[in-house]
N, CA, C and O of each residue as an XYZ file, in Angstrom:
236
protein
N       0.989     -0.952     -0.196
C      -0.330     -0.222     -0.226
C       0.723      1.130      0.207
O       1.641      1.225      1.022
N       0.243      1.874     -0.539
C       1.608      3.517     -1.118
C       1.186      4.327      0.608
O       0.279      4.415      1.436
N       2.216      4.649      0.402
C       2.316      6.155      2.163
C       1.157      6.733      2.131
O       0.579      6.868      3.209
N       0.577      7.174      1.028
C      -1.129      7.984      1.224
C      -1.535      7.120      2.089
O      -1.291      7.270      3.286
N      -2.244      6.044      1.596
C      -3.295      5.012      2.063
C      -3.211      4.574      3.302
O      -4.211      4.155      3.884
N      -1.818      4.618      3.961
C      -1.473      4.295      5.264
C      -1.825      5.768      6.036
O      -2.600      5.844      6.990
N      -1.224      6.735      5.538
C      -1.838      8.026      5.950
C      -3.424      8.553      6.067
O      -4.098      9.279      6.798
N      -3.531      7.995      5.268
C      -5.456      7.749      5.569
C      -5.847      7.069      6.226
O      -6.937      7.389      6.699
N      -5.209      5.648      6.708
C      -5.719      4.639      7.132
C      -5.653      5.482      8.718
O      -6.648      5.376      9.435
N      -4.390      6.350      9.243
C      -3.828      6.220     10.367
C      -5.298      7.263     10.987
O      -6.078      7.058     11.917
N      -5.173      8.642      9.774
C      -6.354      9.714      9.864
C      -7.549      9.817     10.316
O      -8.137     10.622     11.038
N      -7.979      8.282      9.439
C      -9.045      7.911     10.489
C      -9.194      6.875     11.536
O     -10.326      6.475     11.808
N      -8.580      6.597     11.898
C      -8.191      5.622     12.711
C      -7.975      7.201     14.253
O      -8.799      7.562     15.092
N      -7.329      7.431     14.135
C      -7.483      8.675     14.908
C      -8.498      9.655     15.102
O      -8.766     10.026     16.245
N      -9.227     10.220     13.883
C     -10.434      9.829     14.345
C     -11.529      9.822     15.420
O     -12.140     10.467     16.272
N     -11.297      8.256     14.583
C     -12.742      6.881     15.533
C     -12.318      7.462     16.712
O     -12.918      8.386     17.262
N     -11.494      7.048     17.041
C     -10.364      7.403     18.517
C     -10.441      8.288     19.230
O     -10.842      8.035     20.366
N     -10.019     10.015     18.808
C     -10.610     10.886     19.479
C     -12.196     10.916     19.551
O     -12.579     10.347     20.573
N     -13.201     11.394     18.793
C     -14.704     10.751     18.865
C     -15.102     10.148     19.874
O     -16.101     10.400     20.548
N     -14.127      9.108     20.052
C     -14.923      8.320     21.349
C     -14.696      8.574     22.806
O     -15.403      8.256     23.762
N     -13.118      9.465     22.753
C     -13.061      9.701     23.379
C     -13.496     11.097     24.406
O     -13.355     11.327     25.607
N     -14.069     11.838     23.290
C     -15.282     12.628     23.214
C     -16.330     12.989     24.127
O     -16.594     13.891     24.922
N     -16.997     11.534     23.533
C     -18.229     10.772     24.124
C     -17.826     10.405     25.045
O     -18.513     10.867     25.957
N     -17.099      9.829     25.394
C     -16.860      8.945     27.042
C     -16.358     10.449     27.669
O     -16.284     10.020     28.821
N     -16.065     11.491     27.773
C     -15.692     12.567     28.744
C     -17.203     13.637     28.638
O     -17.165     14.419     29.589
N     -17.997     13.780     28.090
C     -19.115     14.373     27.759
C     -20.455     13.526     27.852
O     -21.513     13.882     27.335
N     -20.219     12.026     28.785
C     -20.938     11.134     29.076
C     -21.674     11.119     30.308
O     -22.412     10.157     30.520
N     -21.547     12.391     31.470
C     -22.164     12.771     32.305
C     -21.936     14.477     32.686
O     -21.402     14.892     33.714
N     -22.357     15.117     31.834
C     -22.195     16.280     31.428
C     -23.428     16.512     31.862
O     -23.596     17.336     32.760
N     -24.228     16.000     31.443
C     -25.581     17.060     31.316
C     -26.440     16.468     32.536
O     -26.767     15.375     32.998
N     -26.627     17.948     32.804
C     -27.299     18.087     33.828
C     -28.476     18.324     34.473
O     -28.798     19.485     34.220
N     -29.334     17.763     35.231
C     -31.513     17.332     35.078
C     -31.483     18.379     35.921
O     -30.293     18.380     36.235
N     -32.125     19.527     36.666
C     -32.672     20.260     37.119
C     -33.260     19.439     38.125
O     -33.483     18.254     37.875
N     -33.623     20.091     39.587
C     -34.295     19.157     40.925
C     -35.849     19.116     39.728
O     -36.341     18.120     39.197
N     -36.170     20.164     39.645
C     -38.237     20.231     39.178
C     -37.778     19.185     37.971
O     -38.357     18.129     38.227
N     -37.011     19.033     36.807
C     -37.359     17.880     36.093
C     -37.379     16.729     36.595
O     -38.231     15.884     36.321
N     -36.230     16.541     37.563
C     -35.723     14.721     38.059
C     -37.536     14.642     38.605
O     -38.448     14.039     38.040
N     -37.592     15.450     39.831
C     -38.826     14.703     40.251
C     -39.779     14.611     39.489
O     -40.198     13.459     39.381
N     -40.625     15.836     38.548
C     -40.863     15.253     37.338
C     -41.165     13.837     36.811
O     -42.078     13.013     36.752
N     -39.697     14.049     36.410
C     -39.345     12.033     35.916
C     -39.452     11.038     36.844
O     -39.713      9.910     36.426
N     -39.257     11.273     38.408
C     -39.924     10.405     38.871
C     -40.784     10.098     39.380
O     -41.038      9.129     40.095
N     -41.409     11.051     38.996
C     -42.955     11.163     39.133
C     -43.836     10.224     38.494
O     -44.779      9.723     39.108
N     -43.519      9.898     37.010
C     -43.523      9.782     35.875
C     -43.407      8.585     35.966
O     -44.400      7.858     35.982
N     -42.129      8.105     36.049
C     -41.611      6.274     36.199
C     -42.946      5.855     37.587
O     -43.554      4.812     37.346
N     -43.349      6.562     38.863
C     -43.213      5.802     39.472
C     -44.864      5.812     39.268
O     -45.502      4.976     39.907
N     -45.746      6.959     38.186
C     -47.087      6.743     37.739
C     -47.210      5.567     36.172
O     -48.225      5.441     35.487
N     -46.130      4.986     35.988
C     -46.229      4.360     34.932
C     -46.171      3.061     35.292
O     -46.492      2.097     34.597
N     -45.595      3.058     36.820
C     -45.086      1.489     36.920
C     -46.360      1.566     38.296
O     -46.051      0.836     39.237
N     -46.928      1.900     38.376
C     -48.368      1.665     38.931
C     -49.052      1.035     38.367
O     -49.438     -0.075     38.733
N     -49.412      1.695     37.170
C     -50.027      1.061     35.976
C     -50.185     -0.251     35.386
O     -51.122     -0.997     35.102
N     -48.537     -0.259     35.284
C     -48.145     -1.752     35.086
C     -47.724     -3.105     35.922
O     -47.447     -4.204     35.443
N     -47.754     -2.696     37.377
C     -48.401     -3.218     38.691
C     -49.665     -3.713     38.401
O     -49.829     -4.898     38.109
N     -50.929     -2.595     38.478
C     -52.331     -2.651     37.868
C     -52.895     -3.486     36.893
O     -53.997     -3.944     36.593
N     -51.388     -3.521     36.399
C     -51.888     -4.329     34.911
C     -51.677     -5.495     34.751
O     -52.508     -6.239     34.229
N     -50.000     -6.059     35.358
C     -50.367     -6.998     35.942
C     -50.972     -7.971     36.878
O     -50.804     -9.177     37.059
N     -51.668     -7.145     37.373
C     -53.049     -7.919     38.646
C     -53.581     -8.808     37.997
O     -53.653    -10.029     38.134
N     -54.183     -7.660     36.826
C     -55.642     -7.667     36.404
C     -55.293     -9.231     35.895
O     -55.886    -10.221     36.324
N     -54.583     -9.251     35.237
C     -54.183    -10.147     33.802
C     -54.085    -11.128     35.105
O     -53.056    -11.539     34.569
N     -54.151    -11.678     35.969
C     -54.109    -13.432     37.033
C     -54.888    -12.908     37.633
O     -55.400    -13.468     38.602
């Protein structure tokens, strides 16, 4: 393979690895406000209650 082919392969691998590192570093940076978190937990509890009620109806 000519030299330019190796350069392209190395650049492509560097871009992929760099993107993965950026993704890993930014994975936990999304902050959710307390108000939104309470709404999420409330909705989750409602859904779980509905699902458990449906499970009891099936038996």
